[in-house]
N, C-alpha and C positions, 0 to 999 in steps of 0.2 A: 259633395252636392247639397247636403242637409244644411251645412255652413253655408254655403251660398244662398240658398233659399232664404235662411234665417236673415243674412246681410240685407238681403233685397227686401224683406218684409220690414226691417227696421229702419230702411232708408228714409230719409226726411223729404216730404213732397215740397221742395222749395218753390217751384213754379207754381203750384196749386195754389200754395198759400201765399203768394206775393201780394195778392189784393188785402190780406191781413196785416202784413207788413207796411203795405201802403197806408192802412187806415192809421196805424201808429205814427208814420211819417206826416200823414195830413195834419195831425194835431198840432205841428209846427206852424200851421198857417194862422195859428191863433196870433202871432206877432204881426200879421197884417190886417186880420179883420178886427182885432182889438177885443174889448169885453165891454159888457154892459150888465147891470144888474137882472134884467130879464133874462140874458143869456145864460148866465152862471145859475140862476133859480132852475132853469130849464135843465141844464146839466145836472145838477143835484136831483131834482124830480125824477128825471129819466133814470138815473142810478138807481135811486131808491126804489121806484115802482117796478122796474124790470129786476132788480135783486130780488124783490118779492116773489116775482114770477118764476124766478129760478129756484129760489128757496122752498116757496111754498108750493108750486105746481110742478117744477121738474124734479126736485128732490123728494119732498114729503108725499107727494101723491104719486106721480108716474113710477119713480124708483121704489118707494116703499108702501104704498097704498095705505097711509096713515089715516085716510078719511074716505068716505064715498060721496059721490055727487051724481048728476045726472048726466046722460049721454050728450047732451046739448052742452052743458057746462064744461064737460071734459074736453069737448071740441075747441070751445072758446080758451080754456086754459092752456091748451096745446098751442094755439095760435098765439096767446099772448107771450107764452114762453119763447116762442120762435122770434119774437122782436129783439131778445137778446143777442141773436146771433150766434148761439152755442149748439148749432146743428138742430136736429128734431128732438122731440122728447123721447122717442123710441131708442134712437142712438144714445142719447145720454144716459138713460136708465139702464140700458143694457150694460154699458162699460161701467156704471156706478155699482150697480149689483155684482160685478165681478171685483170691484174694490173691496166690496164687504165679505165675498167669498174668499179672497186669498189676502186679506189685511195685513200687509207688512210681513207675511210668513213666506211668500213666493214672488218671483220675479213678475208673475201674471198680474200682480197689483200694480197696474201701471202709473199709480200716483206715488208709490211708496219711495220716499227719499232714502230709505234704508237699502234699497235694491237698485235704484237709479240716481243720476246725478240731479241737481236742483233744477237744470234747464230742462231736462226731459219730465222730472214729476210735476214740474210746474205748469208746462204748456207743450214743451216739445213731444211729448207722447201722441197727442191727437194728430200731430203732423206726418207721423209715421205712416208708411203705406199699409201696414197690417190693421191700422185702427180707422181706415176710411170707411169700412163697412163694421158690422157688429154681428155678435153671436145670436142669431134670431130665436134660438131657443131660451135666451134669458128673458125675453118680454113676449112669449105667446099670449100671456093674458091681455097684452095692449095690442097685438098684431091682428086680433080679431074683428078690430074696428077699421073697416075700410076707410073711414074719412081720416083716422090719423095716418093710414098708409099713403093717402092722397096728399096730406101735408107734409109726410116725410119726403115726398118727391117734389115739393115745393117750399122746402124749408126756409128758404132765404126771402121769399115774397113778403112775409110780415116784417122782415127787417128792414128791406129795400124799402118799403112802403113809409117806414119811419122816416125816411130821408126826405120826401117831399113835404111831409107833415112838418118837420123842423123848419124847412126853409120858409114855407109859406105862413107858418105862425111868426117867424122873424119879419117878413115881409108885412105882415097884419098889424104888428106892433110898431113898426116904422110908420105905417100909413096913419094910425091912430094917435101915436104919440112920438113925433120924431125926437123930442127933446131927451128921450131915453136913450137915444144913440144905438139903437138896435138895429140889425139889419138880417135880411134872410141868410146871408153867407156866416154872419157871425153865430147864428142860432144853429146852422148847419154844423160848424165846427165845435162849439161848445155842447149842443144838446144831442148830436150825433156822434162825431169823432171822439171827443173828449170822453164824454159821458161812457161811450160803448167801450174805449180801451180801460178805463178805470173798472167799470163792471167787470170786465174779464179778468183782469189780473186781481179784483177782489175776491172774485170766485175761485180762483186757482190757489188763492192763500191756503184754504181749506185742503187743498189736495196735499201738499206736503208740509207746510209751516205748522199745521194742527197735529202733524205727527212727529214734529221735532221741539216745539216750545209749548210750555205750559205745566199743568199738574195734570195726576191721573188719579181720580177716584175710585175707579172701579179696574180690576184686574180682567181685562178684556182679550189679553193674549196677544196684542199688538202694542203699537206706540201710540196710539191716539191720545190726545191731551185736550183739555179745557184750556181755553184762552179767552179772557175777557175783551182783548183788544180786537182779536179776530171776531169776537161776536158782535161787537159795534159795527165794523167794516161790512159784515154779511149777514146783519139782521137776525142774529141768534145762532148761526151755523159753529160757532166759535165753541160751543159747548160739546166739542166733538168726541170727547171720551164718555159723556153721557150717552150721546148718539149711537156710538158703537156699543156701549152695553146693551141698549134696548132700541135698534134701529126704528121699529114700527111705530114709535111715537111721534105725534104730530107736533109735539112740544120738545124742545131741547133743552132748556134750562129746568132744573129741579127745584130750586128755591127763587124766591121773588126778588133777589138781588142778581139773579141769572137772566139779565135782560133777554128777551126772545120775541122781538117785534113781529117777525112771520108768525108765530103762533097768535098774538094778539090780533093780527090780521085775519087769521082763519078763525079765530072765533068770532070775528064781526061778520065773516061770511057765513059761519053756521047760525049766527042770531038772524040772518038774512033768509035762512032756509036755503041757501044755495049750496051748501055742504052739510053733511050731517056724519054721526058716528066718528067723531074724532077720538082716535086712540091715544092714550097718555101712558106714561109709566105706572108700573104696578105699585100700588100703595099698600101698606106701608113698608114695603122691603127697602127702598131706599134710605129710609128716614135716618138709619145708624150711619149713612155714608155723607159725612160733610166735608 
């Protein structure tokens, strides 16, 4: 009976996630709509902006509480995070906290490529039936806010509202400057479909590739690695061994050459008094680790 229940829990919810696969399939429509400079710039901008929402808000704030902010700003951060289409910040943070709790040591680390195959550790895990919900006890600090619960119940709303934004932006560009060859459908494909697909897979690289390829500066008891290329793709998340050594830091790069655009963005928000009390690595403990 236990084996049967476990098999059911690990079953991939193919029907439920069919729209997710259709999103990827929809990227092929680029061969019909073509391309233009504004459409490509929109795709790049929405990738970078939403990657910041994922890394700065979903990861460093909601998962690790690496800084403080007001309740109003917290809700705005949660809303912006949801534009990435990666569920709610409560769901995201609860599972990420388990990743750190079991990091590479137990199969409960759902991202670990050392316990699961690359398909599961990359993205297949969140399609399993058992992960459609999350352990509420992991995020009791966040669940006390009713507005975050409301957003969790409407988690796709910010993501879907991005769709008409892209379309009507393209239509507006076409109306103002037809010579650019831009259209609403073109901006929808590039700014919404392609950008979102790249954003998701960029995020997922940290789940497993940052536990396979790179260097280890600290002995963290897991296989976390620092990887410069992954840091570029994810705005600083590639300094993953640094992060696993001290998860509560709002910065992940330790030295000036360890680029961390997410932290630079958070420092700007701090300057604007939108956030405060950014935690960083203990100094000078790490100075002997190069």
